[in-house]
Structure formats: C-alpha cells, structure tokens
N, C-alpha and C positions, 0 to 999 in steps of 0.2 A: 446417542444420536447417530443415525445411519449416514452412510455416504450418499451424496447426490451426484457427484461426478468423479470419475476415475479415468486416468489415461495409462496406457501400457506401452512404454518405449516409443512414444510418439516422436516421429522424425520427419523433418522437412528439409529436402536438399535442393539447392539451386545450383545447377552445374556440378562443380566439385566441392561446393561449400555447404556444410550443414548449418542452416539457420537455427534449427532446433534438433537436438540429438538425444534419443532415448529418454524422453521426458515422461516420468511416471509420477503424477500428482494425485492427491487424495483430498477432496473437498467435502466436508460434512454439511449435512442439511441444516439450514438456519444460521450459518455463520458468515462472517465477512472474511474472505481469504485474500490476503495481499500478495501479489506477485511482484517481487522486487528485482530490479536490475537496471543497469545503465541503458541509455539509448543504444539500440543495436544488439542488445543482449539476447533477444529472441522472444521477448514478452508478447509482442503483437502477433508474431508468427504462431505461437501457441494458441492465443485467443482466436485467431482466425480459423485455425484447424478445428477447435472444439465447438465452434459455432457454425461450421459448415461452409465458411467463406473461402476456405482453402483446403485442398485435398492432401492428406498426409502422404509422404513418400513411403513410409512404413509405420508400423505400430497402429494402435487403435485407441479409441476413447468411447466411454459409455456414460450416458446421462440416465441415472437410475430413477425408477418410479414413474408416475404418470405425468408426462410432460408432452402434452398434445402438440405444442408448437416449438418444442425444444427450448433452448435458452434464449432470453432476450439479449440484445447486443447493442452496444454503443462503442464503436471503434472509430478512432480519428474524429472528424467533425460530424456533428449531428446532421442527418439528412433531412433538412427542413425546407419548406417553401417560404422564402423570406417575405412574400407579399400576402401570405395567409396568416391568420391569427393562430394562436396556440390551439384553440378549439378546432379550427378547420384543419390544421396539420394532423391532429390526432384522429379526427373524423375520417380523413382520407385513408389512414392505415386501418382503422376499424372496419371500414367498408371492405377493404381488400381482404381482411381476415374474418369477415362474417360476424363481427361482434359490435355492430353499429347501434348505439343507444345513447341518447342525450344524457341520461343519468350516469351511464358508465363513463362517458367522456368527462363529465364534470367531476366524477370521483377521481379520475386520474389527474386532472388539473389540480384538485385539492391535495392529492397525495404529494405532489411535487411543489406545492406552494405557488401555483400559477392561476389560482381560481379568480383573481381580480384583474386579469390582464385584458378582459373584454375583447374588443375588436382590434386591438393594437397589433400591427404587423410584427411577425416574429423577426423580421429583418432589423427592427429597431430595438430588439431586446439587448440587454447586456450579455456578455459572454457567459456569466453565471446562469442567467435565465435561459439562454439557449442550451446550455448543458443540462439543465433540469428538464427542459422540453425533450431533449434527446433521451433522458432517462424515462420520461413518460411514454415516449414512443417505444422504448424497449419493453415497457410493461404491458403493452397492448397484447391481449390474448392470455393474460394472467399466467406468465411463466413462473415456475417455482424458483428459477435461478436467472440472474442477469449477469452479463459480462461487460465490464466497463474498462476501456483502455485509456488511461491517463485523464480521467474526467475533471481533475482539478488543475491540470497543466495550463498555465497562463492566466489563471484567475487572480483577481485582487483578493485581499484578505476577507472582505465581506462575501464575495462569491464563493470562496473556499468554505467558509462557515455554512453558507446556505446549502451547498452540495453535501457537506458532511452531515448536517442535520437531516437532510432528505434521506440519505443512506441509512442513518441510524433509525429513522422512522420506518423505513421499509423493512428493516430487520426486526425491530421490536414489535411493530403493530401488524405487519403483514406476514411475518415469518419467511421473508424472501431471502434466499441465499445469494450472496453477492461476491463475485470474483472481480477484483479491482487491481489494476497495475498502476504503479506510481514510482517515481524516483524522489518524491517529496516525503522522506521517511518520517519526519516528525509528525506530519498530518496522518500518514498511514498508521502510525503507532497509536493514534488516538482512537481508532475505530476497529482495527482488525483483530480477529480472534486467532487466526492462524496465518502462517506465512510460507512462501516458497521463494528461495533465492536462486535466480537464474543468471548464469554468467557465461558469456561466449557460447551460448546455445545449449548449455548443460544445466540441469537442475542440481545444485550443490547441496541443498539442505531444505528440509521441511520441518516446521516446529510450531507449537502453539504459543500464545502469549505467556502462559504459565511456564512452559519450558524455556522460553527466552529469559524470563526473570530468574529462573534457577541457574541458567548458564552464565548470565551476565554478572550479577552481583554488584558490588560497590568497591570503590577504592578511595584512598586519601590522595588529594591533589594539592601540591604545595608549590608556591613560587616565592623565590627569595632574592636577596641582593647578590648572592654568589651561589648559584645552583651546583656548581662543581664541588665546592667545599661542603655545601649542605648535604649533597648525596653521600660524601664520605662520612659525615657525622651520622647520618641515618643508618647507613650500612654498619657503622661501627657499634651501634647499639642493638644490632641483631636483625635488621630488616634487609637481608641480603638480596631480596628480589626487587628492591626499589630501582627505578631507572628514570631517565629523562625522556619524555615522550616527544612526539612530533610537534606538539604545540609549545615545546620548551618549558614544560612544567614537570616537576618531580612526581612520579606516580608510585605510590606505596601500596602494595597488595597486603591483604590480611591485617589491616591496622585501623579499621574504622572505629574501634573502641580505644585506640591509643593516641588520639590526636593531641591530647594534653602532654603526654610524654614526648611526642615528637617535637612539638613546638618548644617545650621547655629545654630539650637537648640542644636545639638550634640556637636559642637565645643564650644559653649558658656557654655556648662555644662561639659567641660573637657573630652569629649569622642573622641578619635582619630578615624577618619573615614578612613578605608583602601580602600574601594571602594563603589561607589553608582551609580546605573544605572537603566534604565527602561528596563524591560524584557517582551517580548511578550510571552504569554502562548503558548506552542507548541502543535502539535498534540500528542506528547508523553505525555505531561502534562495532556491533556484532557483524553487520553486513561487511564492513571493511576487513574484519578479522577472518571471515570466511572466504572472501574473494581475494584477499591479499593485495589490495590496491587502493588507490584514492577514489573516493566517490565523486565522480565529476558529472553526474547527471547523464 
C-alpha cells in the first residue's frame, strides 16, 4: 500500500510560538489515520496546512497520485446553508466545482445516509446529520482523501455511531483515505488503522494498530481490602514489577497466565480480593504513556 500524503518538517509559527513544529507524517492510501492530541496540541493547525487553508511557516507537504481537487476537508463546523436542503447544499458546491449532476448528488446523499431527507432544511438537522452533510460536501469532486477535524465531537451516542458507520463505508466501499482528529480515543480506536500522537505542537509517535497491539500487551489488575499488604505478598512471590497505579489498583506485569497463583497467595495470606481481571492496555493508556500526562481532552 503506497503513501497518499506525506509532510516534511511542517511548521507553523504564530509570533514566537510554534503551533506545529517539524511535523513529518506518513498516511497510506486506503487507511483511516487518527491524529491524536488534546485541544491546542496542534491537530487543527496541521490539518489546515495540508488542506491549503493555512500557509506553512516552513517545511512542506505532498499529496501523492492523481488528486485533481486535492483533499476534501471538514474542519470545525460544516459550512452549510441552514435554509437549504441537503440536496441543495451539495448542488451548490457541485456547481462551483463543475460536477453538477442529479445522479451524482443523490449518490453522495446515499453514501452518507441522507437520501431520505427530502426538502427538509439542513438547519433543522440533528448535529450528527449536519456532520454527515459536511462529509458529503467534503466528498464533492471525488477526492481520494478527506480530512476531518473532530467530526464526532459533541455528538450523542447515536450520532457517533452514524458518523462512524459512514466513515467505515467510505473506506471499505469507496477506498477513500481518511485523516481524522479526535480526543475521543475509544471511538477512534474502533476505526483507525494508523495513528499519530501530537503533543504541544510536536509529533511524538506514529504507529499502526498492529504495532499498538504489540507495544501495549496485557496486565493483571487486582483490587483488594488492603492493597499495601497485597502488594507485599505479590512481590514476595516473585512479581517485583507490580505496583499500585493511579486508579488505586494493583498492576502486575507478565502475569496474565498466573492469576490463579496470585489470587491463591493473597487469600492464603489473609488478604480479601475484591476483583481480579486481565486488562488490555488501551489506546488511551498508550497515549498517556507517550505524552506523560493526564488526558484531559
């Protein structure tokens, strides 16, 4: 799978502050690439530069292959006319881009699940419907890649599911590459193939889902009636790397096949076990380990 977008030390400086510094990302064709970072980390700045909405201070970017209109884009709120229907909103952009066709517009509406909205004004749409209309507008001109900035932010659970299903359909049925930023990591982890972690304007890491799984692994999580005593017991039977984490649970590395032994040792030493389970390290856990701080959105 070849690359569709690369950047080389992309930098944007406002005054003396680097909003994005030396960003070099690599997005493969046909994948969903998740750009992760808290608010103000530089995600939107990067997206604005690679879609031509903001001029880089230094560095460069390249959209590879045949992309007549560049990347489609949805940054911040969708630019829709609230008194027009979904069909009319798309038609206006199609006219501007020279691809006006009733069949084409209806296909876009169908792609994002808005085919039954009829003459209903877009201003009365739910937030999720407006986001899907924004995605349809980004698809006008048939770009091979679209860039979406926080498209699920503020949506209710149903809206999140609808947008997620739309993105999955675009990837699987249309082969469209999607770059999406989000700080809702559980949702991003359900759809992304690759990730980039951006923190304080710098790209700290890039990795695939497979690499994430290899790096994260699993551990045993235990909560007891006396965690201090329990930790002494666990270390006493050979698990020296056990510790009490920030959620006040005992974390035991390299012991996922030894849960019976751990629980038996605690009970035999008079420590009441409240819960004991194997936990998969999540995307959020990995993000926090890389950035070294609390994920506060």
